[in-house]
C-alpha positions in Angstrom: 19.3 -57.8 -47.0 20.9 -55.2 -49.4 23.1 -52.6 -47.8 22.0 -49.1 -48.4 24.4 -47.2 -50.6 26.5 -44.3 -48.9 24.8 -41.1 -48.4 25.9 -38.2 -50.4 25.2 -34.4 -49.2 25.1 -32.0 -52.1 25.8 -28.6 -50.8 25.4 -25.2 -52.6 25.9 -21.6 -51.6 23.5 -19.2 -53.6 23.6 -15.6 -54.3 21.2 -14.0 -56.6 21.0 -15.7 -60.2 17.5 -16.3 -59.6 16.9 -17.2 -63.3 19.1 -20.2 -63.0 17.7 -21.8 -59.7 15.3 -24.3 -61.4 18.0 -25.3 -63.9 20.4 -26.3 -61.0 18.0 -27.7 -58.4 16.1 -29.8 -61.1 19.4 -31.3 -62.4 20.1 -32.4 -58.9 16.7 -34.0 -58.2 17.0 -35.8 -61.4 20.0 -37.7 -60.4 19.9 -41.4 -60.7 21.7 -42.0 -57.3 19.3 -43.3 -54.7 20.6 -41.7 -51.5 21.4 -38.1 -51.3 20.1 -34.9 -50.0 20.7 -31.2 -51.0 21.5 -28.3 -48.7 21.3 -24.8 -50.2 22.3 -21.7 -48.3 20.9 -18.6 -49.7 23.6 -16.2 -48.7 21.6 -13.1 -48.2 20.7 -12.7 -51.9 19.0 -9.1 -52.3 16.8 -10.4 -55.2 13.7 -11.6 -53.5 13.0 -14.1 -56.2 15.8 -16.2 -54.8 13.9 -17.1 -51.6 10.6 -17.4 -53.3 11.8 -19.9 -56.0 14.0 -21.9 -53.5 10.9 -22.0 -51.1 8.6 -23.2 -53.8 10.1 -26.7 -53.9 8.4 -29.3 -51.9 10.9 -32.2 -52.0 12.2 -33.9 -48.8 15.6 -34.2 -50.2 16.1 -30.5 -50.4 16.7 -28.1 -47.4 17.1 -24.4 -47.8 18.7 -22.2 -45.3 18.3 -18.3 -45.5 21.0 -16.3 -43.9 22.4 -12.9 -43.9 25.3 -12.5 -46.5 28.6 -14.0 -45.2 30.4 -14.6 -48.5 30.8 -18.0 -50.5 33.5 -19.5 -48.1 31.3 -19.1 -45.1 28.1 -20.0 -46.8 29.6 -23.2 -48.3 31.1 -24.1 -44.9 27.7 -23.8 -43.2 25.9 -26.0 -46.0 28.6 -28.7 -45.3 28.4 -28.3 -41.5 24.4 -28.6 -41.8 24.7 -31.9 -43.9 25.7 -35.3 -42.8 26.5 -37.5 -45.7 29.6 -39.6 -45.9 30.5 -37.7 -49.1 30.1 -34.1 -50.0 29.4 -33.0 -53.5 29.8 -29.3 -54.2 27.4 -27.8 -56.6 28.0 -24.4 -58.2 25.0 -21.9 -58.3 23.7 -21.9 -61.7 25.5 -25.0 -62.8 24.1 -28.3 -64.0 24.9 -31.7 -62.8 24.2 -34.4 -65.4 22.1 -37.3 -64.3 25.0 -39.8 -63.8 27.2 -37.4 -61.9 26.6 -38.6 -58.4 26.3 -42.4 -59.1 29.6 -42.3 -61.2 31.5 -40.4 -58.6 30.5 -42.4 -55.7 31.5 -45.5 -57.7 34.8 -44.1 -58.2 35.7 -42.7 -54.8 34.8 -46.1 -53.2 37.3 -47.8 -55.6 40.4 -46.8 -53.3 40.3 -45.5 -49.7 43.1 -43.1 -50.8 40.8 -41.2 -53.0 39.5 -38.0 -51.1 38.6 -36.0 -54.2 36.8 -37.2 -57.4 36.3 -34.9 -60.3 35.1 -35.2 -63.7 35.2 -33.8 -67.2 33.1 -30.7 -67.5 32.0 -28.2 -70.1 32.0 -24.4 -69.7 29.0 -22.5 -71.0 28.4 -18.7 -71.0 25.2 -17.6 -69.1 23.9 -16.3 -72.6 24.9 -18.9 -74.7 24.5 -22.8 -75.3 27.8 -23.2 -76.9 30.2 -25.3 -74.8 33.9 -25.9 -74.3 34.9 -29.2 -72.8 37.3 -29.2 -69.9 39.5 -32.2 -69.1 41.1 -31.9 -65.7 43.9 -34.3 -65.0 44.5 -36.1 -61.6 48.2 -36.0 -62.3 48.2 -32.2 -61.7 46.9 -32.8 -58.1 50.1 -32.1 -56.4 51.1 -28.9 -58.2 51.3 -26.1 -55.6 50.5 -23.3 -58.0 48.0 -24.7 -60.4 44.9 -26.9 -60.1 42.9 -28.0 -63.1 39.8 -28.6 -61.0 37.1 -26.0 -60.9 35.0 -26.6 -57.8 31.5 -27.3 -58.4 32.0 -30.7 -60.2 34.0 -32.1 -57.1 33.1 -34.8 -54.7 35.0 -34.9 -51.2 35.4 -37.6 -48.7 34.0 -36.0 -45.5 36.5 -37.7 -43.2 39.4 -36.0 -45.1 37.7 -32.7 -45.3 37.0 -32.5 -41.6 40.6 -33.8 -40.9 41.9 -30.6 -42.5 39.5 -28.1 -41.1 37.5 -27.7 -44.3 37.4 -24.5 -46.2 39.5 -21.7 -44.5 37.7 -18.5 -44.1 40.7 -16.5 -44.7 40.6 -17.5 -48.5 37.5 -15.4 -49.7 38.5 -16.4 -53.1 40.8 -19.4 -54.2 39.4 -21.3 -51.3 39.2 -24.3 -53.3 42.8 -24.6 -54.2 43.7 -24.1 -50.5 41.4 -27.0 -49.5 42.7 -29.2 -52.0 46.3 -28.7 -51.4 45.8 -29.7 -47.7 43.5 -32.7 -48.5 46.2 -34.0 -51.0 49.1 -34.0 -48.5 48.0 -37.4 -47.4 45.6 -38.7 -49.9 45.0 -38.6 -53.8 42.3 -37.6 -56.3 40.7 -39.2 -59.3 39.2 -37.8 -62.4 36.4 -39.5 -64.4 36.9 -39.3 -68.2 33.3 -38.5 -68.7 31.5 -35.2 -68.9 29.1 -35.2 -66.0 28.8 -31.4 -65.3 28.1 -28.1 -67.0 29.8 -25.0 -65.4 28.0 -21.8 -66.5 30.4 -18.7 -66.6 28.6 -15.6 -65.2 29.4 -11.9 -65.7 29.6 -11.7 -61.8 32.2 -14.5 -61.5 35.7 -13.9 -60.1 37.3 -14.0 -63.5 35.4 -11.0 -64.5 36.3 -8.9 -61.3 39.8 -7.3 -61.4 39.7 -6.7 -57.5 38.9 -10.3 -56.8 41.4 -11.5 -59.4 44.2 -9.4 -57.5 43.2 -10.7 -54.2 43.2 -14.3 -55.5 46.5 -13.9 -56.9 47.9 -12.5 -53.4 46.3 -15.4 -51.6 47.8 -17.9 -54.0 51.2 -16.6 -53.0 50.3 -16.9 -49.3 49.0 -20.4 -49.9 52.2 -21.5 -51.6 54.5 -19.8 -49.2 52.5 -21.6 -46.3 52.8 -24.9 -48.1 56.8 -24.6 -48.6 56.9 -23.7 -44.9 54.7 -26.8 -43.9 56.9 -29.1 -46.0 59.9 -27.9 -44.2 58.5 -27.8 -40.7 55.3 -29.8 -40.6 53.7 -26.7 -39.3 50.9 -24.8 -41.1 51.4 -21.1 -40.5 47.9 -20.2 -41.6 46.4 -22.6 -39.2 48.8 -21.3 -36.5 48.7 -17.6 -37.1 45.6 -17.0 -39.2 45.7 -13.6 -40.9 49.1 -12.9 -39.4 50.8 -15.8 -41.2 52.5 -13.5 -43.7 54.5 -12.2 -40.9 56.1 -15.6 -40.4 56.7 -16.3 -44.1 58.9 -13.6 -45.3 61.9 -16.0 -45.4 60.0 -18.1 -47.9 59.6 -15.2 -50.4 62.7 -16.1 -52.5 61.8 -19.9 -52.6 58.1 -18.9 -53.7 59.5 -16.7 -56.4 61.7 -19.5 -57.8 59.0 -22.1 -57.5 56.4 -19.9 -59.3 58.9 -19.3 -62.0 59.6 -22.9 -62.6 55.9 -23.6 -62.7 55.4 -21.0 -65.2 58.0 -22.4 -67.4 57.0 -26.0 -67.0 53.3 -25.1 -67.9 54.4 -23.0 -70.8 56.1 -25.9 -72.4 53.6 -28.6 -71.4 50.4 -27.0 -72.8 49.9 -26.3 -76.5 49.9 -22.7 -77.4 47.3 -21.4 -79.9 
């Protein structure tokens, strides 16, 4: 008797972007992997078409949860909590997963038990254009504290590792992915498939086009790095210990953080080609 392939839970937090729902959901339902389900959390979208379109699907692999708005981090946490697959595949709202995405990532993540994150090459595409820019994240960047070349929507996680670090931390309303990956990669490693399996759409309402969210992400990045420096010295994560009060316990790390960030900027300046 052939053993069933491991189950994958695809999770997605959705807010508005009604015009792109069918693109995203249909790309997932077209996956060639045989054992997966999809959980979509409609995070209080004010556009009534979101509920209407999501509820129009009649496929046993798709579960839709409607809730009041809580923000991306809490919504994606709920999607993951409501699922039960051995592997978690994140899906960005409005993005596309190419047909081989899940099967290729499952094959890769099962190669080595140390792999807790599997990414892939992906392309960026404007919401109003079909032109694409190929992105090639590198697994060698996994332990850099300041910079990760992953985006988020194209990643697959090992649930056991995700749960062991407590999942996404709600303090990080932006930059939540980098915070999660840093903690997961303390004891594990990542793998990147050199194959384009995902298309990320760049929306006008995204973080990169919101100056307030960009400033907040920069400040949370400093907090994340200071916390990691403290953890590496003491084996205590101050954010886990003190939550929103963690900055009060990290002031001694300020100089170290500045030095580290300066070195990272210089290293990346000389590493990447300048146009």
